[in-house]
C-alpha positions as a Python dict, from the first residue, in 0.01 Angstrom:
ca = {
    (1, 'M'): (0, 0, 0),
    (2, 'P'): (40, -185, -282),
    (3, 'Q'): (178, -545, -189),
    (4, 'T'): (593, -523, -309),
    (5, 'G'): (655, -847, -104),
    (6, 'H'): (724, -1029, -454),
    (7, 'P'): (947, -1340, -462),
    (8, 'D'): (1325, -1246, -495),
    (9, 'I'): (1432, -1164, -927),
    (10, 'P'): (1744, -1272, -978),
    (11, 'T'): (1901, -935, -1144),
    (12, 'P'): (2264, -1028, -1164),
    (13, 'R'): (2499, -707, -1220),
    (14, 'D'): (2833, -718, -1444),
    (15, 'A'): (3094, -648, -1291),
    (16, 'A'): (3238, -398, -1547),
    (17, 'R'): (3051, -53, -1571),
    (18, 'E'): (3096, 206, -1811),
    (19, 'G'): (3021, 591, -1910),
    (20, 'T'): (3119, 898, -2117),
    (21, 'S'): (3287, 1226, -2029),
    (22, 'A'): (2988, 1392, -1925),
    (23, 'E'): (2730, 1094, -1811),
    (24, 'G'): (2728, 745, -1651),
    (25, 'H'): (2799, 676, -1298),
    (26, 'E'): (3034, 479, -1107),
    (27, 'H'): (3072, 312, -765),
    (28, 'A'): (3423, 293, -542),
    (29, 'D'): (3433, -65, -496),
    (30, 'A'): (3454, -78, -880),
    (31, 'S'): (3744, 159, -910),
    (32, 'G'): (4091, 266, -738),
    (33, 'A'): (3988, 569, -641),
    (34, 'D'): (3950, 481, -277),
    (35, 'R'): (4386, 393, -243),
    (36, 'A'): (4577, 593, -17),
    (37, 'G'): (4661, 957, -107),
    (38, 'A'): (4299, 1000, -334),
    (39, 'S'): (4073, 1233, -158),
    (40, 'R'): (3677, 1242, -208),
    (41, 'L'): (3357, 1479, -143),
    (42, 'E'): (3054, 1391, -78),
    (43, 'G'): (2769, 1604, -183),
    (44, 'I'): (2397, 1543, -266),
    (45, 'P'): (2313, 1342, -615),
    (46, 'A'): (2099, 1580, -855),
    (47, 'A'): (2162, 1516, -1202),
    (48, 'P'): (2218, 1187, -1307),
    (49, 'G'): (2535, 1092, -1488),
    (50, 'A'): (2895, 1150, -1438),
    (51, 'A'): (3216, 1307, -1594),
    (52, 'V'): (3598, 1356, -1536),
    (53, 'G'): (3795, 1672, -1577),
    (54, 'P'): (3980, 1975, -1468),
    (55, 'V'): (3770, 2193, -1267),
    (56, 'A'): (3691, 2575, -1365),
    (57, 'R'): (3571, 2773, -1106),
    (58, 'M'): (3289, 3035, -1137),
    (59, 'S'): (3371, 3400, -1113),
    (60, 'A'): (3333, 3589, -820),
    (61, 'P'): (3052, 3842, -783),
    (62, 'P'): (3163, 4214, -758),
    (63, 'T'): (3205, 4362, -450),
    (64, 'L'): (3154, 4710, -408),
    (65, 'P'): (3489, 4940, -312),
    (66, 'N'): (3534, 5020, 29),
    (67, 'T'): (3533, 5386, -61),
    (68, 'R'): (3209, 5495, -152),
    (69, 'P'): (3234, 5774, -441),
    (70, 'S'): (3007, 6116, -393),
    (71, 'S'): (2670, 6098, -529),
    (72, 'A'): (2613, 6291, -873),
    (73, 'G'): (2251, 6362, -764),
    (74, 'A'): (1970, 6172, -665),
    (75, 'A'): (1789, 6253, -964),
    (76, 'T'): (2132, 6104, -1183),
    (77, 'E'): (2166, 5831, -961),
    (78, 'A'): (1838, 5691, -1005),
    (79, 'D'): (1888, 5699, -1386),
    (80, 'R'): (2165, 5521, -1411),
    (81, 'A'): (2056, 5261, -1163),
    (82, 'R'): (1747, 5231, -1381),
    (83, 'D'): (1957, 5179, -1685),
    (84, 'A'): (2186, 4921, -1562),
    (85, 'L'): (1863, 4731, -1445),
    (86, 'E'): (1734, 4751, -1800),
    (87, 'R'): (2085, 4661, -1970),
    (88, 'V'): (2046, 4360, -1758),
    (89, 'A'): (1711, 4244, -1832),
    (90, 'A'): (1776, 4319, -2188),
    (91, 'Q'): (2073, 4103, -2163),
    (92, 'F'): (1828, 3803, -2032),
    (93, 'D'): (1594, 3852, -2367),
    (94, 'A'): (1866, 3903, -2597),
    (95, 'R'): (1977, 3507, -2445),
    (96, 'A'): (1653, 3392, -2445),
    (97, 'E'): (1619, 3422, -2809),
    (98, 'G'): (1704, 3086, -2974),
    (99, 'L'): (1695, 2871, -2639),
    (100, 'G'): (1431, 2574, -2536),
    (101, 'E'): (1120, 2649, -2403),
    (102, 'E'): (1227, 2587, -2055),
    (103, 'A'): (1542, 2816, -2086),
    (104, 'A'): (1331, 3062, -2263),
    (105, 'A'): (1084, 3108, -1976),
    (106, 'V'): (1338, 3132, -1724),
    (107, 'L'): (1506, 3385, -1863),
    (108, 'G'): (1180, 3597, -1971),
    (109, 'A'): (1109, 3551, -1628),
    (110, 'L'): (1437, 3715, -1471),
    (111, 'A'): (1394, 3978, -1719),
    (112, 'L'): (1033, 4072, -1578),
    (113, 'M'): (1190, 4079, -1245),
    (114, 'A'): (1483, 4322, -1332),
    (115, 'R'): (1220, 4565, -1405),
    (116, 'D'): (972, 4511, -1131),
    (117, 'P'): (831, 4842, -1042),
    (118, 'E'): (905, 4779, -659),
    (119, 'L'): (1276, 4688, -719),
    (120, 'A'): (1314, 5032, -917),
    (121, 'R'): (1101, 5201, -654),
    (122, 'R'): (1334, 5056, -343),
    (123, 'T'): (1652, 5176, -564),
    (124, 'A'): (1510, 5519, -587),
    (125, 'E'): (1460, 5529, -209),
    (126, 'R'): (1825, 5467, -186),
    (127, 'T'): (1953, 5706, -426),
    (128, 'E'): (1743, 5968, -255),
    (129, 'A'): (1884, 5924, 68),
    (130, 'G'): (2192, 5964, -112),
    (131, 'D'): (2363, 5621, -213),
    (132, 'P'): (2552, 5639, -547),
    (133, 'A'): (2367, 5389, -782),
    (134, 'A'): (2556, 5080, -737),
    (135, 'W'): (2531, 5101, -344),
    (136, 'A'): (2135, 5191, -392),
    (137, 'V'): (2111, 4867, -623),
    (138, 'H'): (2320, 4639, -376),
    (139, 'T'): (2111, 4775, -88),
    (140, 'A'): (1745, 4777, -249),
    (141, 'C'): (1811, 4382, -370),
    (142, 'G'): (1948, 4291, -25),
    (143, 'A'): (1648, 4424, 139),
    (144, 'Y'): (1392, 4289, -122),
    (145, 'Q'): (1578, 3950, -75),
    (146, 'E'): (1523, 3951, 281),
    (147, 'L'): (1151, 3980, 238),
    (148, 'L'): (1139, 3696, -44),
    (149, 'L'): (1346, 3468, 182),
    (150, 'A'): (1083, 3563, 497),
    (151, 'A'): (805, 3472, 236),
    (152, 'G'): (888, 3129, 181),
    (153, 'G'): (791, 2921, -124),
    (154, 'Y'): (800, 3069, -473),
    (155, 'L'): (946, 3364, -372),
    (156, 'A'): (1225, 3220, -185),
    (157, 'E'): (1329, 3058, -479),
    (158, 'R'): (1325, 3415, -662),
    (159, 'A'): (1570, 3572, -406),
    (160, 'A'): (1854, 3371, -552),
    (161, 'D'): (1789, 3513, -893),
    (162, 'L'): (1766, 3850, -732),
    (163, 'A'): (2103, 3826, -618),
    (164, 'D'): (2220, 3719, -1002),
    (165, 'I'): (2009, 4075, -1100),
    (166, 'R'): (2207, 4273, -828),
    (167, 'D'): (2543, 4155, -922),
    (168, 'R'): (2492, 4208, -1326),
    (169, 'A'): (2378, 4559, -1247),
    (170, 'V'): (2603, 4645, -1001),
    (171, 'A'): (2926, 4533, -1250),
    (172, 'H'): (2746, 4801, -1530),
    (173, 'L'): (2738, 5073, -1256),
    (174, 'L'): (3099, 4992, -1177),
    (175, 'D'): (3278, 4877, -1514),
    (176, 'L'): (3378, 4549, -1387),
    (177, 'P'): (3355, 4223, -1560),
    (178, 'M'): (3033, 4055, -1529),
    (179, 'P'): (2978, 3794, -1301),
    (180, 'G'): (2954, 3453, -1511),
    (181, 'L'): (3119, 3135, -1680),
    (182, 'P'): (3480, 3063, -1725),
    (183, 'D'): (3587, 2985, -2011),
    (184, 'P'): (3902, 2808, -1975),
    (185, 'G'): (3892, 2705, -2377),
    (186, 'R'): (3842, 2333, -2298),
    (187, 'P'): (3620, 2093, -2129),
    (188, 'H'): (3591, 2135, -1777),
    (189, 'V'): (3391, 2045, -1441),
    (190, 'L'): (3197, 2380, -1337),
    (191, 'V'): (3246, 2456, -964),
    (192, 'A'): (3058, 2710, -817),
    (193, 'D'): (2880, 2825, -450),
    (194, 'D'): (2590, 2805, -596),
    (195, 'L'): (2469, 2873, -989),
    (196, 'A'): (2202, 3100, -1104),
    (197, 'P'): (1963, 2992, -1356),
    (198, 'A'): (2062, 3246, -1615),
    (199, 'D'): (2379, 3114, -1616),
    (200, 'T'): (2275, 2745, -1639),
    (201, 'V'): (2070, 2820, -1957),
    (202, 'Q'): (2352, 2944, -2160),
    (203, 'L'): (2595, 2650, -2045),
    (204, 'D'): (2796, 2467, -2359),
    (205, 'T'): (2725, 2139, -2292),
    (206, 'D'): (3023, 2031, -2513),
    (207, 'Q'): (3227, 2261, -2259),
    (208, 'V'): (3089, 2202, -1938),
    (209, 'L'): (3128, 1809, -1853),
    (210, 'A'): (2924, 1859, -1502),
    (211, 'I'): (2871, 2104, -1212),
    (212, 'V'): (2932, 2056, -869),
    (213, 'T'): (2761, 2335, -597),
    (214, 'R'): (2867, 2415, -255),
    (215, 'H'): (2490, 2489, -202),
    (216, 'G'): (2147, 2433, -336),
    (217, 'G'): (1912, 2181, -354),
    (218, 'P'): (1784, 1852, -595),
    (219, 'T'): (1472, 2062, -676),
    (220, 'S'): (1606, 2413, -730),
    (221, 'H'): (1508, 2560, -1107),
    (222, 'T'): (1902, 2515, -1171),
    (223, 'V'): (1909, 2147, -1100),
    (224, 'I'): (1593, 2129, -1323),
    (225, 'L'): (1779, 2300, -1629),
    (226, 'A'): (2121, 2097, -1586),
    (227, 'R'): (1874, 1755, -1606),
    (228, 'S'): (1713, 1931, -1910),
    (229, 'L'): (2050, 1978, -2039),
    (230, 'G'): (2179, 1633, -1972),
    (231, 'I'): (2444, 1755, -1757),
    (232, 'P'): (2561, 1599, -1448),
    (233, 'A'): (2545, 1789, -1101),
    (234, 'V'): (2619, 1749, -723),
    (235, 'V'): (2509, 1999, -502),
    (236, 'G'): (2524, 2052, -139),
    (237, 'C'): (2902, 1947, -164),
    (238, 'E'): (3061, 2158, 147),
    (239, 'G'): (3452, 2097, 24),
    (240, 'A'): (3317, 2247, -346),
    (241, 'D'): (3505, 2559, -185),
    (242, 'G'): (3828, 2402, -169),
    (243, 'L'): (3841, 2294, -551),
    (244, 'T'): (4103, 2454, -711),
    (245, 'D'): (4116, 2570, -1108),
    (246, 'G'): (4279, 2256, -1308),
    (247, 'T'): (4223, 2004, -1025),
    (248, 'P'): (4138, 1719, -1190),
    (249, 'V'): (3779, 1516, -1049),
    (250, 'A'): (3553, 1263, -1115),
    (251, 'V'): (3199, 1350, -1088),
    (252, 'D'): (2888, 1117, -1013),
    (253, 'G'): (2572, 1273, -1032),
    (254, 'D'): (2387, 945, -930),
    (255, 'T'): (2548, 892, -587),
    (256, 'G'): (2673, 1252, -522),
    (257, 'R'): (3050, 1113, -465),
    (258, 'I'): (3343, 1335, -643),
    (259, 'D'): (3702, 1203, -664),
    (260, 'V'): (3966, 1462, -675),
    (261, 'E'): (4254, 1372, -856),
    (262, 'P'): (4115, 1027, -961),
    (263, 'D'): (4365, 757, -1096),
    (264, 'E'): (4361, 623, -1431),
    (265, 'E'): (4170, 335, -1359),
    (266, 'R'): (3888, 509, -1232),
    (267, 'S'): (3898, 787, -1501),
    (268, 'A'): (3904, 562, -1770),
    (269, 'S'): (3643, 343, -1622),
    (270, 'V'): (3394, 666, -1618),
    (271, 'L'): (3504, 748, -1985),
    (272, 'V'): (3406, 422, -2104),
    (273, 'R'): (3090, 354, -1919),
    (274, 'A'): (2943, 681, -2074),
    (275, 'R'): (3001, 593, -2445),
    (276, 'R'): (2823, 265, -2367),
    (277, 'R'): (2545, 474, -2222),
    (278, 'R'): (2529, 676, -2535),
    (279, 'E'): (2507, 317, -2734),
    (280, 'L'): (2252, 184, -2496),
    (281, 'L'): (1988, 480, -2577),
    (282, 'A'): (2071, 561, -2908),
    (283, 'D'): (1798, 318, -3057),
    (284, 'S'): (1544, 422, -2762),
    (285, 'A'): (1220, 531, -2931),
    (286, 'G'): (812, 472, -2873),
    (287, 'P'): (585, 447, -2619),
    (288, 'G'): (706, 330, -2292),
    (289, 'R'): (662, -22, -2194),
    (290, 'T'): (763, -246, -1940),
    (291, 'A'): (979, -572, -2083),
    (292, 'D'): (648, -749, -2061),
    (293, 'G'): (446, -471, -2219),
    (294, 'A'): (270, -321, -1964),
    (295, 'P'): (209, 22, -2115),
    (296, 'V'): (370, 314, -1882),
    (297, 'A'): (275, 694, -2056),
    (298, 'L'): (610, 909, -2108),
    (299, 'L'): (482, 1241, -2113),
    (300, 'L'): (652, 1592, -2082),
    (301, 'N'): (653, 1857, -1857),
    (302, 'V'): (592, 2201, -2060),
    (303, 'G'): (585, 2550, -1999),
    (304, 'E'): (612, 2903, -2139),
    (305, 'G'): (755, 2840, -2477),
    (306, 'D'): (728, 2746, -2837),
    (307, 'P'): (449, 2457, -2878),
    (308, 'D'): (569, 2324, -3177),
    (309, 'E'): (910, 2249, -3035),
    (310, 'A'): (756, 2048, -2722),
    (311, 'G'): (533, 1860, -2974),
    (312, 'A'): (819, 1781, -3177),
    (313, 'H'): (944, 1546, -2918),
    (314, 'D'): (905, 1208, -2887),
    (315, 'S'): (627, 1155, -2615),
    (316, 'E'): (305, 1035, -2568),
    (317, 'G'): (194, 1372, -2466),
    (318, 'V'): (146, 1632, -2184),
    (319, 'G'): (142, 1517, -1821),
    (320, 'L'): (187, 1872, -1698),
    (321, 'L'): (111, 2200, -1873),
    (322, 'R'): (199, 2466, -1623),
    (323, 'T'): (-25, 2737, -1701),
    (324, 'E'): (119, 3003, -1452),
    (325, 'F'): (324, 3213, -1731),
    (326, 'L'): (-28, 3346, -1851),
    (327, 'F'): (-125, 3509, -1515),
    (328, 'L'): (235, 3627, -1331),
    (329, 'D'): (369, 3952, -1332),
    (330, 'R'): (56, 4110, -1463),
    (331, 'A'): (-142, 4408, -1346),
    (332, 'E'): (-508, 4224, -1478),
    (333, 'P'): (-569, 3866, -1507),
    (334, 'P'): (-550, 3723, -1878),
    (335, 'T'): (-920, 3712, -2074),
    (336, 'V'): (-1075, 3397, -2158),
    (337, 'A'): (-988, 3504, -2498),
    (338, 'E'): (-625, 3544, -2424),
    (339, 'Q'): (-626, 3230, -2264),
    (340, 'T'): (-792, 3035, -2507),
    (341, 'A'): (-563, 3135, -2807),
    (342, 'A'): (-247, 3029, -2592),
    (343, 'Y'): (-398, 2694, -2487),
    (344, 'A'): (-534, 2599, -2834),
    (345, 'R'): (-203, 2661, -3008),
    (346, 'L'): (-69, 2369, -2769),
    (347, 'F'): (-326, 2159, -2792),
    (348, 'R'): (-298, 2144, -3218),
    (349, 'A'): (59, 2067, -3150),
    (350, 'F'): (-7, 1760, -2980),
    (351, 'D'): (-273, 1646, -3231),
    (352, 'G'): (-395, 1294, -3154),
    (353, 'R'): (-179, 1275, -2810),
    (354, 'T'): (-322, 1345, -2462),
    (355, 'V'): (-253, 1700, -2284),
    (356, 'T'): (-275, 1765, -1935),
    (357, 'V'): (-367, 2105, -1797),
    (358, 'R'): (-310, 2199, -1458),
    (359, 'T'): (-497, 2510, -1328),
    (360, 'L'): (-336, 2826, -1182),
    (361, 'D'): (-94, 2701, -918),
    (362, 'A'): (-83, 3030, -780),
    (363, 'G'): (-188, 3226, -428),
    (364, 'S'): (4, 3363, -150),
    (365, 'D'): (383, 3189, -243),
    (366, 'K'): (283, 3295, -584),
    (367, 'P'): (125, 3601, -539),
    (368, 'L'): (-93, 3784, -814),
    (369, 'A'): (-129, 4160, -823),
    (370, 'F'): (-482, 4131, -890),
    (371, 'A'): (-586, 3827, -658),
    (372, 'G'): (-469, 3921, -293),
    (373, 'T'): (-531, 3632, -59),
    (374, 'G'): (-428, 3876, 230),
    (375, 'P'): (-165, 3854, 480),
    (376, 'E'): (-5, 3474, 546),
    (377, 'D'): (267, 3390, 789),
    (378, 'N'): (343, 3056, 644),
    (379, 'P'): (283, 3134, 249),
    (380, 'A'): (352, 2734, 144),
    (381, 'L'): (80, 2676, 403),
    (382, 'G'): (-185, 2920, 255),
    (383, 'R'): (-414, 3004, -22),
    (384, 'R'): (-245, 2818, -281),
    (385, 'G'): (-366, 2623, -611),
    (386, 'F'): (-660, 2494, -608),
    (387, 'R'): (-725, 2696, -266),
    (388, 'T'): (-719, 3036, -447),
    (389, 'A'): (-1079, 2981, -592),
    (390, 'R'): (-1213, 3026, -225),
    (391, 'V'): (-1137, 3370, -278),
    (392, 'H'): (-1102, 3407, -619),
    (393, 'P'): (-1352, 3166, -791),
    (394, 'E'): (-1385, 3353, -1131),
    (395, 'L'): (-998, 3287, -1168),
    (396, 'L'): (-1040, 2936, -1189),
    (397, 'T'): (-1398, 2917, -1368),
    (398, 'D'): (-1256, 3147, -1660),
    (399, 'Q'): (-942, 2919, -1707),
    (400, 'L'): (-1185, 2604, -1754),
    (401, 'A'): (-1386, 2797, -1978),
    (402, 'A'): (-1077, 2883, -2204),
    (403, 'I'): (-925, 2529, -2186),
    (404, 'R'): (-1270, 2378, -2277),
    (405, 'A'): (-1314, 2631, -2579),
    (406, 'A'): (-952, 2562, -2702),
    (407, 'A'): (-1014, 2190, -2693),
    (408, 'D'): (-1308, 2232, -2916),
    (409, 'G'): (-1136, 2103, -3310),
    (410, 'S'): (-774, 2056, -3196),
    (411, 'G'): (-760, 1679, -3200),
    (412, 'A'): (-572, 1637, -2851),
    (413, 'R'): (-684, 1433, -2569),
    (414, 'V'): (-752, 1728, -2285),
    (415, 'R'): (-739, 1654, -1930),
    (416, 'V'): (-784, 1931, -1655),
    (417, 'M'): (-591, 1860, -1288),
    (418, 'A'): (-620, 2112, -980),
    (419, 'P'): (-291, 2150, -727),
    (420, 'M'): (-278, 2160, -365),
    (421, 'V'): (-597, 1955, -337),
    (422, 'S'): (-601, 1817, 4),
    (423, 'T'): (-934, 1608, 68),
    (424, 'P'): (-1192, 1434, -105),
    (425, 'A'): (-1432, 1651, -96),
    (426, 'E'): (-1208, 1944, -273),
    (427, 'A'): (-1150, 1645, -564),
    (428, 'A'): (-1515, 1621, -629),
    (429, 'E'): (-1560, 1988, -609),
    (430, 'F'): (-1301, 2069, -850),
    (431, 'V'): (-1444, 1761, -1094),
    (432, 'A'): (-1811, 1929, -1034),
    (433, 'L'): (-1641, 2234, -1186),
    (434, 'A'): (-1450, 2078, -1456),
    (435, 'R'): (-1794, 1903, -1561),
    (436, 'E'): (-1960, 2191, -1518),
    (437, 'A'): (-1746, 2337, -1802),
    (438, 'G'): (-1780, 2055, -2017),
    (439, 'I'): (-1437, 1904, -1989),
    (440, 'T'): (-1487, 1529, -1955),
    (441, 'E'): (-1189, 1425, -1805),
    (442, 'A'): (-1060, 1573, -1461),
    (443, 'G'): (-826, 1496, -1182),
    (444, 'V'): (-623, 1643, -913),
    (445, 'M'): (-268, 1642, -777),
    (446, 'I'): (-111, 1460, -519),
    (447, 'E'): (87, 1734, -359),
    (448, 'V'): (-24, 1724, 18),
    (449, 'P'): (22, 1383, 255),
    (450, 'G'): (-328, 1391, 388),
    (451, 'A'): (-467, 1375, 28),
    (452, 'A'): (-225, 1061, -28),
    (453, 'L'): (-322, 872, 284),
    (454, 'L'): (-660, 905, 193),
    (455, 'A'): (-643, 828, -157),
    (456, 'D'): (-865, 503, -128),
    (457, 'R'): (-1126, 769, -95),
    (458, 'L'): (-1011, 1036, -306),
    (459, 'L'): (-962, 806, -646),
    (460, 'P'): (-1374, 685, -682),
    (461, 'R'): (-1417, 1063, -716),
    (462, 'V'): (-1210, 1201, -996),
    (463, 'D'): (-1076, 1005, -1374),
    (464, 'F'): (-682, 987, -1261),
    (465, 'V'): (-458, 1197, -1029),
    (466, 'S'): (-96, 1288, -1054),
    (467, 'L'): (166, 1332, -799),
    (468, 'G'): (384, 1645, -754),
    (469, 'T'): (708, 1454, -588),
    (470, 'N'): (868, 1798, -538),
    (471, 'D'): (588, 1940, -320),
    (472, 'L'): (520, 1603, -168),
    (473, 'A'): (827, 1546, -46),
    (474, 'Q'): (844, 1914, 102),
    (475, 'Y'): (501, 1878, 304),
    (476, 'T'): (623, 1509, 432),
    (477, 'M'): (940, 1589, 546),
    (478, 'A'): (856, 1951, 687),
    (479, 'A'): (1172, 2097, 452),
    (480, 'D'): (1141, 2424, 227),
    (481, 'R'): (1243, 2307, -141),
    (482, 'T'): (1300, 2642, -234),
    (483, 'L'): (1557, 2737, 30),
    (484, 'G'): (1781, 2447, -44),
    (485, 'T'): (1916, 2407, 334),
    (486, 'L'): (1829, 2079, 370),
    (487, 'P'): (1871, 1875, 24),
    (488, 'D'): (1897, 1548, 183),
    (489, 'L'): (1574, 1553, 306),
    (490, 'L'): (1419, 1651, 2),
    (491, 'D'): (1576, 1360, -205),
    (492, 'P'): (1309, 1184, -387),
    (493, 'W'): (1424, 846, -287),
    (494, 'Q'): (1304, 882, 91),
    (495, 'P'): (1150, 587, 173),
    (496, 'A'): (879, 801, 324),
    (497, 'L'): (801, 984, 18),
    (498, 'L'): (790, 654, -154),
    (499, 'E'): (562, 504, 103),
    (500, 'L'): (327, 798, 12),
    (501, 'V'): (326, 729, -369),
    (502, 'G'): (274, 355, -342),
    (503, 'T'): (-17, 422, -95),
    (504, 'V'): (-146, 619, -381),
    (505, 'G'): (-35, 390, -649),
    (506, 'G'): (-252, 93, -496),
    (507, 'A'): (-528, 300, -453),
    (508, 'G'): (-521, 342, -830),
    (509, 'E'): (-507, -39, -892),
    (510, 'R'): (-810, -112, -659),
    (511, 'S'): (-967, 157, -820),
    (512, 'G'): (-895, 124, -1186),
    (513, 'R'): (-786, 482, -1179),
    (514, 'A'): (-473, 619, -1379),
    (515, 'V'): (-209, 732, -1139),
    (516, 'G'): (60, 953, -1316),
    (517, 'V'): (409, 1126, -1157),
    (518, 'C'): (508, 1449, -1284),
    (519, 'G'): (780, 1569, -1036),
    (520, 'E'): (1148, 1527, -1110),
    (521, 'A'): (1159, 1215, -985),
    (522, 'A'): (1021, 1063, -1281),
    (523, 'A'): (1337, 1213, -1487),
    (524, 'D'): (1536, 936, -1254),
    (525, 'P'): (1536, 612, -1480),
    (526, 'L'): (1609, 451, -1180),
    (527, 'L'): (1383, 543, -950),
    (528, 'A'): (1077, 552, -1252),
    (529, 'V'): (1129, 180, -1225),
    (530, 'V'): (1040, 200, -890),
    (531, 'L'): (785, 425, -900),
    (532, 'V'): (596, 173, -1169),
    (533, 'G'): (641, -55, -927),
    (534, 'L'): (464, 138, -670),
    (535, 'G'): (162, 169, -929),
    (536, 'A'): (226, 469, -1146),
    (537, 'T'): (61, 414, -1467),
    (538, 'S'): (269, 738, -1661),
    (539, 'L'): (552, 953, -1613),
    (540, 'S'): (584, 1295, -1714),
    (541, 'M'): (944, 1453, -1754),
    (542, 'A'): (1169, 1720, -1938),
    (543, 'A'): (1220, 1582, -2299),
    (544, 'P'): (1616, 1500, -2264),
    (545, 'A'): (1452, 1219, -1999),
    (546, 'L'): (1308, 1040, -2199),
    (547, 'P'): (1534, 775, -2383),
    (548, 'A'): (1675, 703, -2039),
    (549, 'V'): (1364, 646, -1865),
    (550, 'R'): (1180, 436, -2156),
    (551, 'H'): (1490, 238, -2202),
    (552, 'A'): (1480, 175, -1819),
    (553, 'L'): (1144, 69, -1845),
    (554, 'A'): (1195, -171, -2146),
    (555, 'H'): (1471, -358, -1914),
    (556, 'H'): (1206, -451, -1637),
    (557, 'T'): (908, -672, -1650),
    (558, 'K'): (617, -529, -1393),
    (559, 'Q'): (687, -788, -1165),
    (560, 'E'): (1045, -646, -1138),
    (561, 'C'): (946, -322, -1092),
    (562, 'R'): (744, -420, -776),
    (563, 'H'): (1035, -616, -691),
    (564, 'L'): (1260, -324, -699),
    (565, 'A'): (1026, -115, -536),
    (566, 'G'): (993, -300, -222),
    (567, 'L'): (1362, -315, -170),
    (568, 'A'): (1305, 87, -192),
    (569, 'L'): (1058, 69, 48),
    (570, 'A'): (1266, -163, 301),
    (571, 'A'): (1539, 91, 294),
    (572, 'A'): (1639, 306, 608),
    (573, 'T'): (1757, 625, 406),
    (574, 'A'): (1718, 782, 32),
    (575, 'A'): (2097, 685, -5),
    (576, 'E'): (2050, 295, 105),
    (577, 'A'): (1724, 280, -106),
    (578, 'R'): (1899, 407, -432),
    (579, 'E'): (2198, 140, -367),
    (580, 'A'): (1945, -124, -292),
    (581, 'V'): (1768, -78, -602),
    (582, 'R'): (2085, 16, -856),
    (583, 'A'): (2239, -319, -688),
    (584, 'A'): (1973, -562, -773),
    (585, 'A'): (1856, -369, -1108),
    (586, 'S'): (1943, -477, -1470),
    (587, 'P'): (2285, -383, -1558),
    (588, 'D'): (2168, -194, -1856),
    (589, 'V'): (1963, 19, -1654),
    (590, 'A'): (2199, 72, -1316),
    (591, 'D'): (2485, 188, -1567),
    (592, 'L'): (2314, 439, -1686),
}
């Protein structure tokens, strides 16, 4: 571990704390919200900021009538079911137009899922058994969901998306209102049992002040999208089902606290602090620096979407280029030429900046039709990421060749890294393959505790490493991040996770290697300061998080970052770590 036991650094906090109708945060001891008669709910803090507003509940999904109509015949019902699924897919395609790259990619994946031949086959089986179209779709989707949930990992994550597709198709077939977002005609706090990514991407940020869900975890696609939109969110809130339309609430996405019918003092405090937050971040621009000038590169997480749009953001480059969009939902792998063209366009958009390409992160939990890995009872622990190359080495060598070809003449500083590397030997193997392809900078992702624990032996064999905190949390805490059933264990403030980050950060300092963080933890401005204190030299995140993280770094020296990291490591729980750091941080950052 890097040494964090620095002398105490005085960081007094202001008593007054301010925020916006959609941003900021507040503690109970700073308001009258805990007076007799007030009620409070607790959930998992998922997206930072706070809001005050009336509840508007998500409409309930359509339900099948108790009386089943007679089938019009297997062929007719199959056609109706197929048409309904296609209409759902077309709606997703239409909504994707004009959206940002991350949102468009999510909707594009949903459209492909609605058109999945396997889903069509299962639905046709039900119509042949005599089910009317709506019942056939409902049953087929339910059976398919069970398989996805049993598979775990990426597939389990798509099971929730399948439920959304099912509900929309059933609504079409029964001529019922489409499940979807409420429209009360005023700004509101959106409350739901859960929220599908397809709904999240179309949220009106002028109307939706915050999100509260009964289910879900802090690393779900929905939460990631909420953060990218700048909407505060609390998930895993058991009492959310008791919130009724029109009830005023104050939602704190930093602490997970929800005050029901807050008093005027509490409400006013949240609103004032959010305005102050906007003012603080208005001038945030330029490269990342600590208060004493130590550089911390602020980078983007990028996937499918418009490269020019991504390149227009005020970032120092790309810390994570996800390449799976080129491979998933295809019958054959993309050719080297196809890959080269896709990479080249993005590299050109980042002329003069760094682009870090993650090689294919697929395998048993992101199955490829053209690259089977065999049956596995525990897909999250199977052949995924770099391990896929054990059975299909040509996928990796072709990809490295395409990256090398695309980098020529692009003007970008192109680096590659392999996901799911577990040992120093695997790290050395990947670097050798990259060098053979002509790529000069090669690193690996640290997502497995074994790799973190041997960081001192691993880092000298690579040019850099990047910590994927979402998967590292999953494997450290033995909690499947895609199911959302144990969200507290996946909190990136968990001291055990931070211990591993510090182990890697210390090894980076001793070896002179760069250590990045590209998980969602990097998007939390308060946690970003801790990560730098643990040895991170770059942070990669969604574009909307850049100003707040840049601001947080600029208000702490490197020594103060280390002191705050020490406080987090000394805590017994994630909540205690978060509060200890907030209490000692610069007031201009603790109030973000």
